[in-house]
C-alpha positions, 0 to 999 in steps of 0.5 A: 493492446496498448500499454500503460503510459508508465511503461510507455513512458520508460523508454518507449512503447513495450507492449503485451502479448496476449498473456498480459506479460510484457516484452521487452528489456525489464533491466531498462525500466528498472535502472530507469526507476533504480536512477531515481531512487535514494540509496540506503546509505544516505538516510540518516543514521536515527531512522533506522533504529527501531521505534517503540510506537510501531510493533508487533505482537504474536499472540499464537503461534500455531504449533502446525503451520506457520500461521501466527494471531497478532496485533499490530500497533501503530500510533492509531490503534491496534490491528488484529491479524488476521482481519479484514481490510477494505481497499478504498479507491479515491479514498471510498469503498466501493462495495460496501458501506462503512457502516456495514464495515464498523460494525462487521469490526474493521480495523484496517482499511488501505487508501493509495495516497496517490489516487487521493491528492489526484482525487478528491484533493488534500483541499476536499479530504482536510475538510471532512476531517480526513478519512 
């Protein structure tokens, strides 16, 4: 098979074996990615300070396992954990109608911002009033 474009763009076609594992020098790929990543020391000191608007509250911790029940506090509301998290490709749920998700009490949805930038685009999302 042909390697995805992201892998071909980092020093040629790396290729795939029958188990879909990458053949080639992974150190070359990771160093190419790390070259563009900023060092943590370059961030301002205030960026490392705790924020009160994002925190995780443990409601229950199992004595028999490491299982926890909690609440994730965000600026947009509280999300109970554990819970179902739908993944919306291009800002839309594919196998589930949003009304069914609302009725089921879904509190969180993952959306890939890169996909949203490509399609449908920020103008469409703005006109729709957000996600």
